[in-house]
C-alpha positions as CSV (number, residue, x, y, z in Angstrom):
1,X,-7.6,-11.3,15.4
2,X,-9.7,-8.4,14.1
3,X,-11.5,-9.2,10.8
4,X,-9.6,-7.7,7.9
5,X,-6.3,-7.4,9.7
6,X,-3.6,-9.6,8.4
7,X,-1.2,-11.4,10.8
8,X,1.4,-8.6,10.7
9,X,-1.2,-6.2,12.1
10,X,0.3,-3.4,10.1
11,X,-2.4,-0.9,9.2
12,X,-0.5,2.3,8.8
13,X,2.7,2.8,6.7
14,X,5.2,5.6,6.4
15,X,6.0,6.9,2.9
16,X,9.2,4.8,2.7
17,X,7.3,1.6,3.5
18,X,4.6,2.5,1.0
19,X,7.1,3.2,-1.7
20,X,8.9,-0.1,-1.0
21,X,5.6,-2.0,-1.2
22,X,4.4,-0.2,-4.3
23,X,7.8,-0.3,-6.0
24,X,8.1,3.4,-6.9
25,X,10.1,6.2,-5.3
26,X,8.5,8.4,-2.6
27,X,8.4,11.4,-4.9
28,X,6.2,9.5,-7.3
29,X,3.7,8.8,-4.6
30,X,3.7,12.5,-3.7
31,X,3.1,13.3,-7.4
32,X,0.3,10.8,-7.7
33,X,-1.4,12.4,-4.7
34,X,-1.6,15.6,-6.7
35,X,-3.0,13.9,-9.7
36,X,-5.5,11.6,-8.0
37,X,-7.3,13.7,-5.4
38,X,-9.0,10.8,-3.7
39,X,-5.6,9.4,-2.7
40,X,-4.9,11.5,0.4
41,X,-3.0,9.8,3.2
42,X,-3.5,11.1,6.7
43,X,-0.8,13.2,8.3
44,X,0.6,12.7,11.8
45,X,1.2,15.6,14.2
46,X,4.6,16.3,12.5
47,X,2.9,16.5,9.0
48,X,4.4,13.2,7.8
49,X,2.2,11.0,5.6
50,X,0.6,7.9,7.0
51,X,-0.8,5.6,4.4
52,X,-3.6,3.1,5.2
53,X,-3.9,-0.2,3.6
54,X,-6.7,1.3,1.4
55,X,-4.2,4.0,0.3
56,X,-1.7,1.3,-0.7
57,X,-4.3,-0.6,-2.6
58,X,-5.3,2.5,-4.5
59,X,-1.7,3.4,-5.3
60,X,-1.1,-0.1,-6.5
61,X,-4.1,0.3,-8.9
62,X,-2.7,3.6,-10.2
63,X,0.7,2.0,-10.7
64,X,-0.8,-1.0,-12.6
65,X,-2.9,1.4,-14.8
66,X,0.0,3.7,-15.6
67,X,2.9,1.2,-15.8
68,X,1.3,-2.0,-17.1
69,X,-1.9,-1.0,-18.8
70,X,-0.2,2.1,-20.3
71,X,-2.9,4.6,-19.4
72,X,-2.1,8.3,-19.4
73,X,-2.6,10.0,-16.1
74,X,-5.8,11.8,-17.4
75,X,-7.0,8.4,-18.8
76,X,-6.4,6.5,-15.5
77,X,-8.0,9.4,-13.6
78,X,-11.1,9.2,-15.8
79,X,-11.5,5.4,-15.6
80,X,-10.9,5.3,-11.8
81,X,-13.2,8.3,-11.1
82,X,-16.0,6.6,-13.0
83,X,-15.4,3.3,-11.2
84,X,-15.4,5.1,-7.8
85,X,-18.6,7.0,-8.8
86,X,-20.3,3.7,-9.9
87,X,-19.1,1.8,-6.8
88,X,-16.9,-0.5,-8.8
89,X,-13.5,0.6,-7.4
90,X,-13.1,-2.7,-5.5
91,X,-13.0,-4.5,-8.8
92,X,-9.7,-2.7,-9.4
93,X,-8.4,-3.2,-5.9
94,X,-8.8,-7.0,-5.6
95,X,-5.7,-7.9,-7.5
96,X,-3.6,-5.6,-5.4
97,X,-4.3,-7.5,-2.2
98,X,-1.7,-10.2,-3.1
99,X,1.0,-7.6,-2.9
100,X,0.0,-6.6,0.6
101,X,-0.3,-10.3,1.6
102,X,3.3,-10.8,0.4
103,X,4.4,-7.8,2.5
104,X,2.6,-9.1,5.5
105,X,4.2,-12.5,5.1
106,X,7.6,-10.9,4.9
107,X,7.1,-8.9,8.0
108,X,5.8,-12.0,9.9
109,X,8.8,-14.0,8.8
110,X,11.2,-11.2,9.9
111,X,9.5,-11.2,13.3
112,X,9.8,-14.9,13.7
113,X,13.5,-14.8,12.7
114,X,14.2,-12.2,15.3
115,X,12.4,-14.3,18.0
116,X,14.4,-17.4,17.0
117,X,17.6,-15.5,17.1
118,X,16.8,-14.3,20.6
119,X,16.2,-17.9,21.6
120,X,19.4,-19.0,20.1
121,X,21.3,-16.3,21.8
122,X,19.8,-17.4,25.2
123,X,20.9,-21.0,24.6
124,X,24.5,-20.0,23.9
């Protein structure tokens, strides 16, 4: 296993997957991209967004600051820009990794269920 890659191996997420993990609608993610310039997912050949795990972590930080800590968008932008400039952004990302771990566990469990179902079907 590659260091840093969780068991599901999922490294790139479509906007629907990202919105499910983060818990906000896709249009909110698109809006946050306009407000936080450093959140910029890659695009595939068709122009569709492809979010990395780092993008997901950053978006989870934004969600926490806006929804839980009750920052305004300009306030969150200021705090996070300063943290990025000072090299402290990982302090904000650390708590978000549990959310990605739960997602990875769910994907792994779904994969195991599918394989078990295939085995059961073969035995019938």
